Every structure is written in C-alpha cells, then in structure tokens.
SEDREN-804967 format. One record per residue: residue number from 0; x, y, z of N, C-alpha, C in turn. Coordinates in steps of 0.2 Angstrom, whole numbers, padded with zeros to 4 digits. Example, Ala and Ser with C-alpha at 12.3 -4.5 7.8 and 13.67 -1.06 7.14 Angstrom:
SEDREN-804967
+-----+-------+-------+-------+-------+-------+-------+-------+-------+-------+
| num |  n.c1 |  n.c2 |  n.c3 | ca.c1 | ca.c2 | ca.c3 |  c.c1 |  c.c2 |  c.c3 |
+-----+-------+-------+-------+-------+-------+-------+-------+-------+-------+
|   0 |  0066 | -0028 |  0039 |  0062 | -0022 |  0039 |  0066 | -0016 |  0039 |
|   1 |  0064 | -0011 |  0035 |  0068 | -0005 |  0036 |  0064 |  0000 |  0039 |
+-----+-------+-------+-------+-------+-------+-------+-------+-------+-------+
//
This chain:
SEDREN-804967
+-----+-------+-------+-------+-------+-------+-------+-------+-------+-------+
| num |  n.c1 |  n.c2 |  n.c3 | ca.c1 | ca.c2 | ca.c3 |  c.c1 |  c.c2 |  c.c3 |
+-----+-------+-------+-------+-------+-------+-------+-------+-------+-------+
|   0 | -0350 |  0170 | -0265 | -0342 |  0171 | -0263 | -0344 |  0174 | -0256 |
|   1 | -0349 |  0178 | -0255 | -0349 |  0179 | -0248 | -0352 |  0186 | -0248 |
|   2 | -0355 |  0189 | -0242 | -0358 |  0196 | -0242 | -0355 |  0200 | -0241 |
|   3 | -0355 |  0205 | -0245 | -0349 |  0211 | -0246 | -0344 |  0214 | -0240 |
|   4 | -0348 |  0214 | -0233 | -0347 |  0215 | -0226 | -0340 |  0206 | -0223 |
|   5 | -0343 |  0201 | -0227 | -0339 |  0199 | -0224 | -0333 |  0195 | -0230 |
|   6 | -0330 |  0201 | -0235 | -0325 |  0201 | -0241 | -0323 |  0205 | -0237 |
|   7 | -0325 |  0212 | -0234 | -0321 |  0216 | -0232 | -0318 |  0215 | -0226 |
|   8 | -0322 |  0211 | -0224 | -0320 |  0208 | -0217 | -0313 |  0204 | -0220 |
|   9 | -0313 |  0199 | -0222 | -0308 |  0197 | -0224 | -0302 |  0200 | -0228 |
|  10 | -0304 |  0205 | -0231 | -0296 |  0209 | -0234 | -0292 |  0212 | -0229 |
|  11 | -0297 |  0215 | -0222 | -0295 |  0219 | -0219 | -0288 |  0215 | -0216 |
|  12 | -0290 |  0207 | -0214 | -0286 |  0203 | -0209 | -0279 |  0199 | -0213 |
|  13 | -0283 |  0202 | -0223 | -0276 |  0202 | -0227 | -0272 |  0205 | -0228 |
|  14 | -0274 |  0212 | -0226 | -0268 |  0218 | -0227 | -0266 |  0219 | -0218 |
|  15 | -0267 |  0213 | -0215 | -0263 |  0216 | -0210 | -0256 |  0211 | -0209 |
|  16 | -0255 |  0206 | -0213 | -0247 |  0206 | -0215 | -0243 |  0211 | -0219 |
|  17 | -0238 |  0209 | -0216 | -0232 |  0216 | -0218 | -0231 |  0213 | -0225 |
|  18 | -0230 |  0220 | -0229 | -0228 |  0220 | -0235 | -0219 |  0217 | -0235 |
|  19 | -0218 |  0214 | -0239 | -0212 |  0209 | -0240 | -0213 |  0208 | -0246 |
|  20 | -0207 |  0202 | -0248 | -0204 |  0202 | -0255 | -0211 |  0199 | -0257 |
|  21 | -0215 |  0193 | -0254 | -0222 |  0191 | -0258 | -0226 |  0199 | -0261 |
|  22 | -0225 |  0203 | -0257 | -0231 |  0208 | -0257 | -0227 |  0211 | -0263 |
|  23 | -0222 |  0213 | -0265 | -0219 |  0217 | -0269 | -0218 |  0224 | -0265 |
|  24 | -0217 |  0222 | -0258 | -0214 |  0226 | -0252 | -0219 |  0233 | -0251 |
|  25 | -0225 |  0231 | -0253 | -0230 |  0236 | -0251 | -0237 |  0233 | -0251 |
|  26 | -0240 |  0237 | -0246 | -0248 |  0234 | -0243 | -0251 |  0232 | -0249 |
|  27 | -0255 |  0226 | -0247 | -0260 |  0228 | -0253 | -0265 |  0231 | -0254 |
|  28 | -0269 |  0233 | -0260 | -0273 |  0238 | -0259 | -0279 |  0236 | -0265 |
|  29 | -0287 |  0233 | -0264 | -0289 |  0232 | -0269 | -0290 |  0241 | -0273 |
|  30 | -0290 |  0244 | -0272 | -0292 |  0250 | -0273 | -0287 |  0252 | -0278 |
|  31 | -0281 |  0250 | -0277 | -0275 |  0250 | -0281 | -0275 |  0244 | -0290 |
|  32 | -0278 |  0239 | -0285 | -0276 |  0233 | -0290 | -0284 |  0234 | -0296 |
|  33 | -0289 |  0237 | -0291 | -0298 |  0241 | -0297 | -0293 |  0245 | -0301 |
|  34 | -0290 |  0248 | -0300 | -0289 |  0254 | -0304 | -0284 |  0252 | -0311 |
|  35 | -0282 |  0247 | -0310 | -0272 |  0243 | -0312 | -0279 |  0239 | -0317 |
|  36 | -0283 |  0235 | -0317 | -0288 |  0235 | -0323 | -0293 |  0238 | -0325 |
|  37 | -0295 |  0242 | -0322 | -0301 |  0247 | -0328 | -0297 |  0249 | -0332 |
|  38 | -0287 |  0254 | -0330 | -0282 |  0255 | -0334 | -0282 |  0250 | -0340 |
|  39 | -0280 |  0244 | -0339 | -0280 |  0239 | -0343 | -0285 |  0239 | -0348 |
|  40 | -0291 |  0237 | -0344 | -0298 |  0236 | -0348 | -0298 |  0241 | -0356 |
|  41 | -0299 |  0248 | -0352 | -0298 |  0255 | -0354 | -0293 |  0255 | -0362 |
|  42 | -0287 |  0253 | -0359 | -0283 |  0253 | -0362 | -0282 |  0247 | -0370 |
|  43 | -0283 |  0240 | -0369 | -0286 |  0236 | -0373 | -0288 |  0238 | -0380 |
|  44 | -0285 |  0236 | -0387 | -0288 |  0237 | -0392 | -0293 |  0230 | -0394 |
|  45 | -0294 |  0227 | -0389 | -0297 |  0221 | -0391 | -0302 |  0217 | -0386 |
|  46 | -0307 |  0213 | -0384 | -0308 |  0209 | -0378 | -0302 |  0205 | -0376 |
|  47 | -0306 |  0210 | -0369 | -0301 |  0209 | -0363 | -0304 |  0203 | -0360 |
|  48 | -0299 |  0196 | -0359 | -0302 |  0191 | -0357 | -0299 |  0190 | -0349 |
|  49 | -0304 |  0185 | -0344 | -0301 |  0186 | -0339 | -0293 |  0183 | -0336 |
|  50 | -0293 |  0178 | -0343 | -0283 |  0176 | -0340 | -0281 |  0181 | -0344 |
|  51 | -0281 |  0183 | -0350 | -0277 |  0189 | -0352 | -0276 |  0195 | -0346 |
|  52 | -0281 |  0198 | -0344 | -0282 |  0201 | -0339 | -0276 |  0201 | -0333 |
|  53 | -0278 |  0196 | -0332 | -0273 |  0192 | -0326 | -0265 |  0191 | -0327 |
|  54 | -0266 |  0189 | -0331 | -0258 |  0191 | -0334 | -0254 |  0199 | -0336 |
|  55 | -0257 |  0201 | -0338 | -0257 |  0206 | -0340 | -0256 |  0212 | -0331 |
|  56 | -0261 |  0209 | -0326 | -0259 |  0213 | -0319 | -0251 |  0210 | -0317 |
|  57 | -0251 |  0204 | -0316 | -0246 |  0199 | -0316 | -0238 |  0205 | -0319 |
|  58 | -0236 |  0203 | -0324 | -0233 |  0207 | -0329 | -0231 |  0216 | -0328 |
|  59 | -0238 |  0219 | -0326 | -0238 |  0226 | -0324 | -0234 |  0225 | -0317 |
|  60 | -0238 |  0223 | -0312 | -0237 |  0223 | -0304 | -0230 |  0222 | -0307 |
|  61 | -0225 |  0214 | -0308 | -0218 |  0214 | -0310 | -0212 |  0218 | -0312 |
|  62 | -0216 |  0222 | -0318 | -0213 |  0225 | -0320 | -0208 |  0233 | -0315 |
|  63 | -0216 |  0235 | -0314 | -0215 |  0241 | -0309 | -0212 |  0239 | -0303 |
|  64 | -0211 |  0231 | -0301 | -0206 |  0229 | -0295 | -0201 |  0232 | -0298 |
|  65 | -0198 |  0229 | -0304 | -0191 |  0228 | -0307 | -0187 |  0235 | -0309 |
|  66 | -0194 |  0240 | -0309 | -0190 |  0245 | -0312 | -0189 |  0253 | -0304 |
|  67 | -0194 |  0249 | -0303 | -0198 |  0257 | -0294 | -0193 |  0251 | -0289 |
|  68 | -0194 |  0246 | -0288 | -0193 |  0244 | -0282 | -0200 |  0241 | -0276 |
|  69 | -0205 |  0242 | -0280 | -0210 |  0240 | -0276 | -0215 |  0237 | -0283 |
|  70 | -0222 |  0234 | -0277 | -0226 |  0232 | -0286 | -0232 |  0237 | -0286 |
|  71 | -0236 |  0239 | -0288 | -0241 |  0244 | -0288 | -0247 |  0240 | -0284 |
|  72 | -0248 |  0236 | -0286 | -0256 |  0233 | -0281 | -0252 |  0231 | -0274 |
|  73 | -0248 |  0228 | -0273 | -0247 |  0225 | -0266 | -0249 |  0218 | -0266 |
|  74 | -0254 |  0214 | -0271 | -0253 |  0208 | -0270 | -0247 |  0202 | -0273 |
|  75 | -0248 |  0197 | -0267 | -0244 |  0190 | -0270 | -0248 |  0188 | -0277 |
|  76 | -0245 |  0185 | -0280 | -0249 |  0179 | -0286 | -0246 |  0173 | -0284 |
|  77 | -0252 |  0170 | -0287 | -0253 |  0161 | -0284 | -0252 |  0160 | -0293 |
|  78 | -0248 |  0153 | -0293 | -0247 |  0148 | -0298 | -0253 |  0145 | -0299 |
|  79 | -0257 |  0148 | -0307 | -0263 |  0143 | -0308 | -0260 |  0141 | -0315 |
|  80 | -0263 |  0136 | -0319 | -0263 |  0131 | -0324 | -0260 |  0136 | -0330 |
|  81 | -0265 |  0141 | -0328 | -0267 |  0146 | -0336 | -0262 |  0152 | -0335 |
|  82 | -0257 |  0151 | -0329 | -0254 |  0157 | -0328 | -0255 |  0159 | -0321 |
|  83 | -0253 |  0168 | -0318 | -0252 |  0168 | -0311 | -0257 |  0174 | -0311 |
|  84 | -0261 |  0174 | -0305 | -0268 |  0175 | -0304 | -0264 |  0180 | -0297 |
|  85 | -0268 |  0187 | -0295 | -0268 |  0191 | -0289 | -0269 |  0181 | -0283 |
|  86 | -0267 |  0181 | -0278 | -0268 |  0176 | -0271 | -0275 |  0179 | -0269 |
|  87 | -0280 |  0172 | -0270 | -0287 |  0172 | -0268 | -0291 |  0178 | -0271 |
|  88 | -0289 |  0178 | -0279 | -0294 |  0183 | -0282 | -0300 |  0181 | -0285 |
|  89 | -0302 |  0176 | -0283 | -0310 |  0175 | -0283 | -0314 |  0183 | -0277 |
|  90 | -0311 |  0178 | -0272 | -0314 |  0183 | -0268 | -0312 |  0193 | -0268 |
|  91 | -0304 |  0193 | -0271 | -0305 |  0201 | -0274 | -0310 |  0202 | -0281 |
|  92 | -0312 |  0196 | -0284 | -0313 |  0201 | -0291 | -0322 |  0200 | -0287 |
|  93 | -0324 |  0197 | -0282 | -0330 |  0197 | -0279 | -0332 |  0205 | -0275 |
|  94 | -0329 |  0207 | -0272 | -0324 |  0213 | -0270 | -0326 |  0217 | -0274 |
|  95 | -0323 |  0218 | -0277 | -0324 |  0224 | -0285 | -0330 |  0225 | -0288 |
|  96 | -0332 |  0219 | -0286 | -0338 |  0217 | -0290 | -0343 |  0220 | -0285 |
|  97 | -0346 |  0220 | -0282 | -0347 |  0220 | -0276 | -0348 |  0230 | -0275 |
|  98 | -0343 |  0233 | -0274 | -0341 |  0238 | -0275 | -0343 |  0243 | -0281 |
|  99 | -0345 |  0240 | -0285 | -0347 |  0241 | -0291 | -0342 |  0246 | -0294 |
| 100 | -0337 |  0244 | -0293 | -0331 |  0247 | -0296 | -0329 |  0244 | -0305 |
| 101 | -0329 |  0238 | -0304 | -0328 |  0236 | -0312 | -0336 |  0232 | -0313 |
| 102 | -0339 |  0232 | -0318 | -0343 |  0229 | -0321 | -0343 |  0228 | -0329 |
| 103 | -0342 |  0223 | -0327 | -0340 |  0218 | -0337 | -0341 |  0212 | -0337 |
| 104 | -0342 |  0210 | -0341 | -0342 |  0201 | -0342 | -0338 |  0197 | -0345 |
| 105 | -0333 |  0201 | -0340 | -0326 |  0196 | -0342 | -0327 |  0187 | -0340 |
+-----+-------+-------+-------+-------+-------+-------+-------+-------+-------+
//
C-alpha cells in the first residue's frame, strides 16, 4: 500500500477538503475511525469479518448523523458490490495497521 510516511501524507491531503454533506459535516479523522473499529470489534459477540465491520461503520456513522447532525468519523463512504466502505478504505486500513492501532486477522 505504501510507506507509513506516504500514507500519512495522503491522509493529510485528504483532510484538507472542507467538511460537507459527503463527510457528514465533520473533518475526517483516522483516530475516530480506528476507535469506532475497536469499539465494534470489542462489542461483537461473534467473529467480525471486514464486510460486516464496514457495514457497521456505515450504519453507526449514518445513525449518528441522523440523530446528531454530524457523522462520527467524517469519512465519506464508497458504494461497493458487497456494501458501503469508507472511501479509500485500503489506504485507511493500511495506515491503521501501520500505526499499530488495530491488530486483527480480519
């Protein structure tokens, strides 16, 4: 996916975009997204695969947006065949693994 420095530089560039309707009116935060993942994995009573984790992230962000007027993570979501995922998810996942925030076999 790239070196940690390149991933971080790409993320910083990504954050320069203004919060708006596609980001749930919040600036994207890798830290909040990682914390959402950790929370969802910890609360799961069964093994949580990537597909289900991505759907849960989407539902949590959109439910929070519906109730509070802002998303949790600030990430826009991309529509894929198996369901929504945070935009540029492969890069986001690589950053999270590189930062040692999440260590799983998802």
